[in-house]
SEBAFI-23844 format. One record per atom (N, C-alpha, C): residue number from 1; residue in one letter; chain; atom name; y, x, z. Coordinates in Angstrom, 2 decimals. Example, Ala and Ser with C-alpha at 12.3 -4.5 7.8 and 13.67 -1.06 7.14 Angstrom:
<site><k>1</k><r>A</r><c>A</c><a>N</a><v>-5.69</v><u>13.19</u><w>7.80</w></site>
<site><k>1</k><r>A</r><c>A</c><a>CA</a><v>-4.50</v><u>12.30</u><w>7.80</w></site>
<site><k>1</k><r>A</r><c>A</c><a>C</a><v>-3.30</v><u>13.20</u><w>7.80</w></site>
<site><k>2</k><r>S</r><c>A</c><a>N</a><v>-2.25</v><u>12.85</u><w>7.08</w></site>
<site><k>2</k><r>S</r><c>A</c><a>CA</a><v>-1.06</v><u>13.67</u><w>7.14</w></site>
<site><k>2</k><r>S</r><c>A</c><a>C</a><v>0.03</v><u>12.90</u><w>7.87</w></site>
% end
This chain:
<site><k>1</k><r>X</r><c>A</c><a>N</a><v>94.18</v><u>207.36</u><w>12.52</w></site>
<site><k>1</k><r>X</r><c>A</c><a>CA</a><v>95.50</v><u>206.82</u><w>12.26</w></site>
<site><k>1</k><r>X</r><c>A</c><a>C</a><v>95.54</v><u>205.32</u><w>12.50</w></site>
<site><k>2</k><r>X</r><c>A</c><a>N</a><v>94.47</v><u>204.62</u><w>12.13</w></site>
<site><k>2</k><r>X</r><c>A</c><a>CA</a><v>94.43</v><u>203.17</u><w>12.29</w></site>
<site><k>2</k><r>X</r><c>A</c><a>C</a><v>94.46</v><u>202.78</u><w>13.75</w></site>
<site><k>3</k><r>X</r><c>A</c><a>N</a><v>93.81</v><u>203.58</u><w>14.60</w></site>
<site><k>3</k><r>X</r><c>A</c><a>CA</a><v>93.80</v><u>203.30</u><w>16.03</w></site>
<site><k>3</k><r>X</r><c>A</c><a>C</a><v>95.18</v><u>203.38</u><w>16.64</w></site>
<site><k>4</k><r>X</r><c>A</c><a>N</a><v>95.96</v><u>204.39</u><w>16.24</w></site>
<site><k>4</k><r>X</r><c>A</c><a>CA</a><v>97.31</v><u>204.53</u><w>16.79</w></site>
<site><k>4</k><r>X</r><c>A</c><a>C</a><v>98.22</v><u>203.41</u><w>16.30</w></site>
<site><k>5</k><r>X</r><c>A</c><a>N</a><v>98.01</v><u>202.95</u><w>15.05</w></site>
<site><k>5</k><r>X</r><c>A</c><a>CA</a><v>98.79</v><u>201.81</u><w>14.54</w></site>
<site><k>5</k><r>X</r><c>A</c><a>C</a><v>98.48</v><u>200.55</u><w>15.34</w></site>
<site><k>6</k><r>X</r><c>A</c><a>N</a><v>97.22</v><u>200.38</u><w>15.69</w></site>
<site><k>6</k><r>X</r><c>A</c><a>CA</a><v>96.80</v><u>199.22</u><w>16.48</w></site>
<site><k>6</k><r>X</r><c>A</c><a>C</a><v>97.46</v><u>199.25</u><w>17.86</w></site>
<site><k>7</k><r>X</r><c>A</c><a>N</a><v>97.45</v><u>200.43</u><w>18.47</w></site>
<site><k>7</k><r>X</r><c>A</c><a>CA</a><v>98.07</v><u>200.58</u><w>19.79</w></site>
<site><k>7</k><r>X</r><c>A</c><a>C</a><v>99.57</v><u>200.33</u><w>19.71</w></site>
<site><k>8</k><r>X</r><c>A</c><a>N</a><v>100.22</v><u>200.89</u><w>18.70</w></site>
<site><k>8</k><r>X</r><c>A</c><a>CA</a><v>101.66</v><u>200.67</u><w>18.53</w></site>
<site><k>8</k><r>X</r><c>A</c><a>C</a><v>101.96</v><u>199.19</u><w>18.32</w></site>
<site><k>9</k><r>X</r><c>A</c><a>N</a><v>101.11</v><u>198.52</u><w>17.56</w></site>
<site><k>9</k><r>X</r><c>A</c><a>CA</a><v>101.28</v><u>197.08</u><w>17.35</w></site>
<site><k>9</k><r>X</r><c>A</c><a>C</a><v>101.20</v><u>196.31</u><w>18.66</w></site>
<site><k>10</k><r>X</r><c>A</c><a>N</a><v>100.23</v><u>196.66</u><w>19.48</w></site>
<site><k>10</k><r>X</r><c>A</c><a>CA</a><v>100.08</v><u>196.00</u><w>20.78</w></site>
<site><k>10</k><r>X</r><c>A</c><a>C</a><v>101.28</v><u>196.30</u><w>21.69</w></site>
<site><k>11</k><r>X</r><c>A</c><a>N</a><v>101.74</v><u>197.56</u><w>21.68</w></site>
<site><k>11</k><r>X</r><c>A</c><a>CA</a><v>102.89</v><u>197.92</u><w>22.50</w></site>
<site><k>11</k><r>X</r><c>A</c><a>C</a><v>104.14</v><u>197.18</u><w>22.05</w></site>
<site><k>12</k><r>X</r><c>A</c><a>N</a><v>104.33</v><u>197.02</u><w>20.75</w></site>
<site><k>12</k><r>X</r><c>A</c><a>CA</a><v>105.48</v><u>196.24</u><w>20.25</w></site>
<site><k>12</k><r>X</r><c>A</c><a>C</a><v>105.38</v><u>194.78</u><w>20.69</w></site>
<site><k>13</k><r>X</r><c>A</c><a>N</a><v>104.19</v><u>194.22</u><w>20.64</w></site>
<site><k>13</k><r>X</r><c>A</c><a>CA</a><v>103.99</v><u>192.83</u><w>21.06</w></site>
<site><k>13</k><r>X</r><c>A</c><a>C</a><v>104.28</v><u>192.69</u><w>22.56</w></site>
<site><k>14</k><r>X</r><c>A</c><a>N</a><v>103.81</v><u>193.66</u><w>23.34</w></site>
<site><k>14</k><r>X</r><c>A</c><a>CA</a><v>104.06</v><u>193.63</u><w>24.79</w></site>
<site><k>14</k><r>X</r><c>A</c><a>C</a><v>105.55</v><u>193.74</u><w>25.06</w></site>
<site><k>15</k><r>X</r><c>A</c><a>N</a><v>106.23</v><u>194.62</u><w>24.36</w></site>
<site><k>15</k><r>X</r><c>A</c><a>CA</a><v>107.68</v><u>194.79</u><w>24.53</w></site>
<site><k>15</k><r>X</r><c>A</c><a>C</a><v>108.41</v><u>193.49</u><w>24.18</w></site>
<site><k>16</k><r>X</r><c>A</c><a>N</a><v>107.99</v><u>192.84</u><w>23.13</w></site>
<site><k>16</k><r>X</r><c>A</c><a>CA</a><v>108.59</v><u>191.57</u><w>22.74</w></site>
<site><k>16</k><r>X</r><c>A</c><a>C</a><v>108.37</v><u>190.51</u><w>23.82</w></site>
<site><k>17</k><r>X</r><c>A</c><a>N</a><v>107.13</v><u>190.45</u><w>24.34</w></site>
<site><k>17</k><r>X</r><c>A</c><a>CA</a><v>106.83</v><u>189.47</u><w>25.40</w></site>
<site><k>17</k><r>X</r><c>A</c><a>C</a><v>107.65</v><u>189.75</u><w>26.65</w></site>
<site><k>18</k><r>X</r><c>A</c><a>N</a><v>107.82</v><u>191.00</u><w>27.01</w></site>
<site><k>18</k><r>X</r><c>A</c><a>CA</a><v>108.61</v><u>191.36</u><w>28.19</w></site>
<site><k>18</k><r>X</r><c>A</c><a>C</a><v>110.06</v><u>190.95</u><w>27.98</w></site>
<site><k>19</k><r>X</r><c>A</c><a>N</a><v>110.57</v><u>191.16</u><w>26.78</w></site>
<site><k>19</k><r>X</r><c>A</c><a>CA</a><v>111.94</v><u>190.74</u><w>26.47</w></site>
<site><k>19</k><r>X</r><c>A</c><a>C</a><v>112.10</v><u>189.24</u><w>26.64</w></site>
<site><k>20</k><r>X</r><c>A</c><a>N</a><v>111.11</v><u>188.49</u><w>26.20</w></site>
<site><k>20</k><r>X</r><c>A</c><a>CA</a><v>111.14</v><u>187.04</u><w>26.35</w></site>
<site><k>20</k><r>X</r><c>A</c><a>C</a><v>111.10</v><u>186.63</u><w>27.82</w></site>
<site><k>21</k><r>X</r><c>A</c><a>N</a><v>110.26</v><u>187.30</u><w>28.59</w></site>
<site><k>21</k><r>X</r><c>A</c><a>CA</a><v>110.16</v><u>187.01</u><w>30.03</w></site>
<site><k>21</k><r>X</r><c>A</c><a>C</a><v>111.48</v><u>187.32</u><w>30.72</w></site>
<site><k>22</k><r>X</r><c>A</c><a>N</a><v>112.12</v><u>188.44</u><w>30.38</w></site>
<site><k>22</k><r>X</r><c>A</c><a>CA</a><v>113.41</v><u>188.80</u><w>30.96</w></site>
<site><k>22</k><r>X</r><c>A</c><a>C</a><v>114.46</v><u>187.74</u><w>30.65</w></site>
<site><k>23</k><r>X</r><c>A</c><a>N</a><v>114.47</v><u>187.27</u><w>29.43</w></site>
<site><k>23</k><r>X</r><c>A</c><a>CA</a><v>115.43</v><u>186.24</u><w>29.03</w></site>
<site><k>23</k><r>X</r><c>A</c><a>C</a><v>115.19</v><u>184.95</u><w>29.81</w></site>
<site><k>24</k><r>X</r><c>A</c><a>N</a><v>113.93</v><u>184.56</u><w>29.93</w></site>
<site><k>24</k><r>X</r><c>A</c><a>CA</a><v>113.59</v><u>183.36</u><w>30.69</w></site>
<site><k>24</k><r>X</r><c>A</c><a>C</a><v>113.99</v><u>183.52</u><w>32.16</w></site>
<site><k>25</k><r>X</r><c>A</c><a>N</a><v>113.78</v><u>184.70</u><w>32.72</w></site>
<site><k>25</k><r>X</r><c>A</c><a>CA</a><v>114.13</v><u>184.95</u><w>34.11</w></site>
<site><k>25</k><r>X</r><c>A</c><a>C</a><v>115.63</v><u>184.86</u><w>34.32</w></site>
<site><k>26</k><r>X</r><c>A</c><a>N</a><v>116.42</v><u>185.37</u><w>33.37</w></site>
<site><k>26</k><r>X</r><c>A</c><a>CA</a><v>117.88</v><u>185.26</u><w>33.47</w></site>
<site><k>26</k><r>X</r><c>A</c><a>C</a><v>118.29</v><u>183.79</u><w>33.48</w></site>
<site><k>27</k><r>X</r><c>A</c><a>N</a><v>117.67</v><u>182.98</u><w>32.60</w></site>
<site><k>27</k><r>X</r><c>A</c><a>CA</a><v>117.97</v><u>181.55</u><w>32.56</w></site>
<site><k>27</k><r>X</r><c>A</c><a>C</a><v>117.62</v><u>180.87</u><w>33.89</w></site>
<site><k>28</k><r>X</r><c>A</c><a>N</a><v>116.47</v><u>181.22</u><w>34.44</w></site>
<site><k>28</k><r>X</r><c>A</c><a>CA</a><v>116.04</v><u>180.63</u><w>35.71</w></site>
<site><k>28</k><r>X</r><c>A</c><a>C</a><v>117.00</v><u>181.01</u><w>36.83</w></site>
<site><k>29</k><r>X</r><c>A</c><a>N</a><v>117.41</v><u>182.26</u><w>36.86</w></site>
<site><k>29</k><r>X</r><c>A</c><a>CA</a><v>118.35</v><u>182.71</u><w>37.89</w></site>
<site><k>29</k><r>X</r><c>A</c><a>C</a><v>119.69</v><u>181.97</u><w>37.77</w></site>
<site><k>30</k><r>X</r><c>A</c><a>N</a><v>120.16</v><u>181.78</u><w>36.55</w></site>
<site><k>30</k><r>X</r><c>A</c><a>CA</a><v>121.42</v><u>181.06</u><w>36.35</w></site>
<site><k>30</k><r>X</r><c>A</c><a>C</a><v>121.29</v><u>179.61</u><w>36.81</w></site>
<site><k>31</k><r>X</r><c>A</c><a>N</a><v>120.17</v><u>178.99</u><w>36.49</w></site>
<site><k>31</k><r>X</r><c>A</c><a>CA</a><v>119.96</v><u>177.61</u><w>36.93</w></site>
<site><k>31</k><r>X</r><c>A</c><a>C</a><v>119.86</v><u>177.51</u><w>38.44</w></site>
<site><k>32</k><r>X</r><c>A</c><a>N</a><v>119.18</v><u>178.45</u><w>39.06</w></site>
<site><k>32</k><r>X</r><c>A</c><a>CA</a><v>119.05</v><u>178.46</u><w>40.52</w></site>
<site><k>32</k><r>X</r><c>A</c><a>C</a><v>120.43</v><u>178.63</u><w>41.17</w></site>
<site><k>33</k><r>X</r><c>A</c><a>N</a><v>121.24</v><u>179.51</u><w>40.62</w></site>
<site><k>33</k><r>X</r><c>A</c><a>CA</a><v>122.58</v><u>179.73</u><w>41.16</w></site>
<site><k>33</k><r>X</r><c>A</c><a>C</a><v>123.40</v><u>178.44</u><w>41.05</w></site>
<site><k>34</k><r>X</r><c>A</c><a>N</a><v>123.25</v><u>177.75</u><w>39.94</w></site>
<site><k>34</k><r>X</r><c>A</c><a>CA</a><v>123.96</v><u>176.48</u><w>39.76</w></site>
<site><k>34</k><r>X</r><c>A</c><a>C</a><v>123.50</v><u>175.45</u><w>40.78</w></site>
<site><k>35</k><r>X</r><c>A</c><a>N</a><v>122.20</v><u>175.35</u><w>40.99</w></site>
<site><k>35</k><r>X</r><c>A</c><a>CA</a><v>121.66</v><u>174.41</u><w>41.97</w></site>
<site><k>35</k><r>X</r><c>A</c><a>C</a><v>122.14</v><u>174.75</u><w>43.38</w></site>
<site><k>36</k><r>X</r><c>A</c><a>N</a><v>122.11</v><u>176.02</u><w>43.72</w></site>
<site><k>36</k><r>X</r><c>A</c><a>CA</a><v>122.57</v><u>176.45</u><w>45.04</w></site>
<site><k>36</k><r>X</r><c>A</c><a>C</a><v>124.05</v><u>176.12</u><w>45.23</w></site>
<site><k>37</k><r>X</r><c>A</c><a>N</a><v>124.84</v><u>176.35</u><w>44.22</w></site>
<site><k>37</k><r>X</r><c>A</c><a>CA</a><v>126.27</v><u>176.06</u><w>44.29</w></site>
<site><k>37</k><r>X</r><c>A</c><a>C</a><v>126.49</v><u>174.56</u><w>44.50</w></site>
<site><k>38</k><r>X</r><c>A</c><a>N</a><v>125.73</v><u>173.75</u><w>43.77</w></site>
<site><k>38</k><r>X</r><c>A</c><a>CA</a><v>125.83</v><u>172.29</u><w>43.90</w></site>
<site><k>38</k><r>X</r><c>A</c><a>C</a><v>125.45</v><u>171.85</u><w>45.30</w></site>
<site><k>39</k><r>X</r><c>A</c><a>N</a><v>124.39</v><u>172.43</u><w>45.86</w></site>
<site><k>39</k><r>X</r><c>A</c><a>CA</a><v>123.96</v><u>172.07</u><w>47.22</w></site>
<site><k>39</k><r>X</r><c>A</c><a>C</a><v>125.01</v><u>172.45</u><w>48.26</w></site>
<site><k>40</k><r>X</r><c>A</c><a>N</a><v>125.60</v><u>173.61</u><w>48.11</w></site>
<site><k>40</k><r>X</r><c>A</c><a>CA</a><v>126.63</v><u>174.05</u><w>49.05</w></site>
<site><k>40</k><r>X</r><c>A</c><a>C</a><v>127.82</v><u>173.10</u><w>49.00</w></site>
<site><k>41</k><r>X</r><c>A</c><a>N</a><v>128.22</v><u>172.72</u><w>47.80</w></site>
<site><k>41</k><r>X</r><c>A</c><a>CA</a><v>129.34</v><u>171.79</u><w>47.65</w></site>
<site><k>41</k><r>X</r><c>A</c><a>C</a><v>129.00</v><u>170.45</u><w>48.29</w></site>
<site><k>42</k><r>X</r><c>A</c><a>N</a><v>127.78</v><u>169.98</u><w>48.07</w></site>
<site><k>42</k><r>X</r><c>A</c><a>CA</a><v>127.36</v><u>168.71</u><w>48.66</w></site>
<site><k>42</k><r>X</r><c>A</c><a>C</a><v>127.33</v><u>168.77</u><w>50.17</w></site>
<site><k>43</k><r>X</r><c>A</c><a>N</a><v>126.86</v><u>169.87</u><w>50.71</w></site>
<site><k>43</k><r>X</r><c>A</c><a>CA</a><v>126.82</v><u>170.04</u><w>52.17</w></site>
<site><k>43</k><r>X</r><c>A</c><a>C</a><v>128.24</v><u>170.05</u><w>52.73</w></site>
<site><k>44</k><r>X</r><c>A</c><a>N</a><v>129.14</v><u>170.72</u><w>52.06</w></site>
<site><k>44</k><r>X</r><c>A</c><a>CA</a><v>130.54</v><u>170.76</u><w>52.51</w></site>
<site><k>44</k><r>X</r><c>A</c><a>C</a><v>131.15</v><u>169.37</u><w>52.51</w></site>
<site><k>45</k><r>X</r><c>A</c><a>N</a><v>130.84</v><u>168.57</u><w>51.49</w></site>
<site><k>45</k><r>X</r><c>A</c><a>CA</a><v>131.34</v><u>167.20</u><w>51.44</w></site>
<site><k>45</k><r>X</r><c>A</c><a>C</a><v>130.80</v><u>166.39</u><w>52.61</w></site>
<site><k>46</k><r>X</r><c>A</c><a>N</a><v>129.53</v><u>166.56</u><w>52.93</w></site>
<site><k>46</k><r>X</r><c>A</c><a>CA</a><v>128.92</v><u>165.83</u><w>54.04</w></site>
<site><k>46</k><r>X</r><c>A</c><a>C</a><v>129.58</v><u>166.22</u><w>55.36</w></site>
<site><k>47</k><r>X</r><c>A</c><a>N</a><v>129.86</v><u>167.50</u><w>55.54</w></site>
<site><k>47</k><r>X</r><c>A</c><a>CA</a><v>130.51</v><u>167.97</u><w>56.76</w></site>
<site><k>47</k><r>X</r><c>A</c><a>C</a><v>131.91</v><u>167.38</u><w>56.87</w></site>
<site><k>48</k><r>X</r><c>A</c><a>N</a><v>132.65</v><u>167.38</u><w>55.77</w></site>
<site><k>48</k><r>X</r><c>A</c><a>CA</a><v>134.01</v><u>166.80</u><w>55.79</w></site>
<site><k>48</k><r>X</r><c>A</c><a>C</a><v>133.97</v><u>165.31</u><w>56.08</w></site>
<site><k>49</k><r>X</r><c>A</c><a>N</a><v>133.02</v><u>164.60</u><w>55.50</w></site>
<site><k>49</k><r>X</r><c>A</c><a>CA</a><v>132.90</v><u>163.16</u><w>55.75</w></site>
<site><k>49</k><r>X</r><c>A</c><a>C</a><v>132.56</v><u>162.90</u><w>57.21</w></site>
<site><k>50</k><r>X</r><c>A</c><a>N</a><v>131.66</v><u>163.67</u><w>57.77</w></site>
<site><k>50</k><r>X</r><c>A</c><a>CA</a><v>131.27</v><u>163.51</u><w>59.16</w></site>
<site><k>50</k><r>X</r><c>A</c><a>C</a><v>132.47</v><u>163.76</u><w>60.07</w></site>
<site><k>51</k><r>X</r><c>A</c><a>N</a><v>133.23</v><u>164.80</u><w>59.78</w></site>
<site><k>51</k><r>X</r><c>A</c><a>CA</a><v>134.41</v><u>165.12</u><w>60.56</w></site>
<site><k>51</k><r>X</r><c>A</c><a>C</a><v>135.43</v><u>163.99</u><w>60.48</w></site>
<site><k>52</k><r>X</r><c>A</c><a>N</a><v>135.62</v><u>163.48</u><w>59.28</w></site>
<site><k>52</k><r>X</r><c>A</c><a>CA</a><v>136.57</v><u>162.38</u><w>59.08</w></site>
<site><k>52</k><r>X</r><c>A</c><a>C</a><v>136.12</v><u>161.13</u><w>59.84</w></site>
<site><k>53</k><r>X</r><c>A</c><a>N</a><v>134.82</v><u>160.84</u><w>59.82</w></site>
<site><k>53</k><r>X</r><c>A</c><a>CA</a><v>134.30</v><u>159.69</u><w>60.57</w></site>
<site><k>53</k><r>X</r><c>A</c><a>C</a><v>134.52</v><u>159.87</u><w>62.07</w></site>
<site><k>54</k><r>X</r><c>A</c><a>N</a><v>134.35</v><u>161.08</u><w>62.56</w></site>
<site><k>54</k><r>X</r><c>A</c><a>CA</a><v>134.60</v><u>161.36</u><w>63.98</w></site>
<site><k>54</k><r>X</r><c>A</c><a>C</a><v>136.07</v><u>161.08</u><w>64.33</w></site>
<site><k>55</k><r>X</r><c>A</c><a>N</a><v>136.97</v><u>161.49</u><w>63.44</w></site>
<site><k>55</k><r>X</r><c>A</c><a>CA</a><v>138.40</v><u>161.24</u><w>63.67</w></site>
<site><k>55</k><r>X</r><c>A</c><a>C</a><v>138.70</v><u>159.74</u><w>63.69</w></site>
<site><k>56</k><r>X</r><c>A</c><a>N</a><v>138.12</v><u>159.02</u><w>62.75</w></site>
<site><k>56</k><r>X</r><c>A</c><a>CA</a><v>138.33</v><u>157.57</u><w>62.68</w></site>
<site><k>56</k><r>X</r><c>A</c><a>C</a><v>137.77</v><u>156.89</u><w>63.93</w></site>
<site><k>57</k><r>X</r><c>A</c><a>N</a><v>136.60</v><u>157.30</u><w>64.35</w></site>
<site><k>57</k><r>X</r><c>A</c><a>CA</a><v>136.00</v><u>156.73</u><w>65.56</w></site>
<site><k>57</k><r>X</r><c>A</c><a>C</a><v>136.90</v><u>156.96</u><w>66.78</w></site>
<site><k>58</k><r>X</r><c>A</c><a>N</a><v>137.45</v><u>158.16</u><w>66.91</w></site>
<site><k>58</k><r>X</r><c>A</c><a>CA</a><v>138.34</v><u>158.46</u><w>68.04</w></site>
<site><k>58</k><r>X</r><c>A</c><a>C</a><v>139.58</v><u>157.59</u><w>67.99</w></site>
<site><k>59</k><r>X</r><c>A</c><a>N</a><v>140.12</v><u>157.36</u><w>66.82</w></site>
<site><k>59</k><r>X</r><c>A</c><a>CA</a><v>141.32</v><u>156.53</u><w>66.68</w></site>
<site><k>59</k><r>X</r><c>A</c><a>C</a><v>141.01</v><u>155.07</u><w>67.02</w></site>
<site><k>60</k><r>X</r><c>A</c><a>N</a><v>139.85</v><u>154.59</u><w>66.61</w></site>
<site><k>60</k><r>X</r><c>A</c><a>CA</a><v>139.46</v><u>153.21</u><w>66.93</w></site>
<site><k>60</k><r>X</r><c>A</c><a>C</a><v>139.31</v><u>153.06</u><w>68.44</w></site>
<site><k>61</k><r>X</r><c>A</c><a>N</a><v>138.69</v><u>154.03</u><w>69.07</w></site>
<site><k>61</k><r>X</r><c>A</c><a>CA</a><v>138.54</v><u>153.98</u><w>70.53</w></site>
<site><k>61</k><r>X</r><c>A</c><a>C</a><v>139.90</v><u>153.95</u><w>71.22</w></site>
<site><k>62</k><r>X</r><c>A</c><a>N</a><v>140.84</v><u>154.74</u><w>70.69</w></site>
<site><k>62</k><r>X</r><c>A</c><a>CA</a><v>142.18</v><u>154.77</u><w>71.27</w></site>
<site><k>62</k><r>X</r><c>A</c><a>C</a><v>142.86</v><u>153.40</u><w>71.12</w></site>
<site><k>63</k><r>X</r><c>A</c><a>N</a><v>142.73</v><u>152.79</u><w>69.97</w></site>
<site><k>63</k><r>X</r><c>A</c><a>CA</a><v>143.32</v><u>151.46</u><w>69.73</w></site>
<site><k>63</k><r>X</r><c>A</c><a>C</a><v>142.67</v><u>150.43</u><w>70.66</w></site>
<site><k>64</k><r>X</r><c>A</c><a>N</a><v>141.35</v><u>150.50</u><w>70.79</w></site>
<site><k>64</k><r>X</r><c>A</c><a>CA</a><v>140.65</v><u>149.56</u><w>71.66</w></site>
<site><k>64</k><r>X</r><c>A</c><a>C</a><v>141.12</v><u>149.71</u><w>73.12</w></site>
<site><k>65</k><r>X</r><c>A</c><a>N</a><v>141.32</v><u>150.93</u><w>73.56</w></site>
<site><k>65</k><r>X</r><c>A</c><a>CA</a><v>141.81</v><u>151.15</u><w>74.93</w></site>
<site><k>65</k><r>X</r><c>A</c><a>C</a><v>143.22</v><u>150.58</u><w>75.10</w></site>
<site><k>66</k><r>X</r><c>A</c><a>N</a><v>144.07</v><u>150.81</u><w>74.12</w></site>
<site><k>66</k><r>X</r><c>A</c><a>CA</a><v>145.45</v><u>150.30</u><w>74.20</w></site>
<site><k>66</k><r>X</r><c>A</c><a>C</a><v>145.49</v><u>148.78</u><w>74.21</w></site>
<site><k>67</k><r>X</r><c>A</c><a>N</a><v>144.58</v><u>148.18</u><w>73.47</w></site>
<site><k>67</k><r>X</r><c>A</c><a>CA</a><v>144.54</v><u>146.71</u><w>73.43</w></site>
<site><k>67</k><r>X</r><c>A</c><a>C</a><v>143.68</v><u>146.15</u><w>74.55</w></site>
<site><k>68</k><r>X</r><c>A</c><a>N</a><v>143.19</v><u>147.04</u><w>75.39</w></site>
<site><k>68</k><r>X</r><c>A</c><a>CA</a><v>142.35</v><u>146.69</u><w>76.53</w></site>
<site><k>68</k><r>X</r><c>A</c><a>C</a><v>141.09</v><u>145.94</u><w>76.08</w></site>
<site><k>69</k><r>X</r><c>A</c><a>N</a><v>140.55</v><u>146.38</u><w>74.95</w></site>
<site><k>69</k><r>X</r><c>A</c><a>CA</a><v>139.30</v><u>145.82</u><w>74.44</w></site>
<site><k>69</k><r>X</r><c>A</c><a>C</a><v>138.10</v><u>146.65</u><w>74.91</w></site>
<site><k>70</k><r>X</r><c>A</c><a>N</a><v>138.41</v><u>147.74</u><w>75.53</w></site>
<site><k>70</k><r>X</r><c>A</c><a>CA</a><v>137.35</v><u>148.66</u><w>75.97</w></site>
<site><k>70</k><r>X</r><c>A</c><a>C</a><v>137.71</v><u>149.19</u><w>77.35</w></site>
<site><k>71</k><r>X</r><c>A</c><a>N</a><v>136.71</v><u>149.37</u><w>78.17</w></site>
<site><k>71</k><r>X</r><c>A</c><a>CA</a><v>136.92</v><u>149.94</u><w>79.50</w></site>
<site><k>71</k><r>X</r><c>A</c><a>C</a><v>137.20</v><u>151.44</u><w>79.37</w></site>
<site><k>72</k><r>X</r><c>A</c><a>N</a><v>138.02</v><u>151.95</u><w>80.23</w></site>
<site><k>72</k><r>X</r><c>A</c><a>CA</a><v>138.22</v><u>153.39</u><w>80.25</w></site>
<site><k>72</k><r>X</r><c>A</c><a>C</a><v>139.60</v><u>153.72</u><w>80.08</w></site>
% end
């Protein structure tokens, strides 16, 4: 009887440890999702800024041509 109690005790401890690992894994997944979301938003901002800079550059070139400050 003592042997089976010992085994049950170990199984309960293992079950508890697995529950803790599952909880930690859920937290890690949530944090990773948050980081990924932040990176995607940052990348989108960089793309928009780059596009806006391209537009501004084109407008400056157009002004320079009209004022005959640039060849072309």
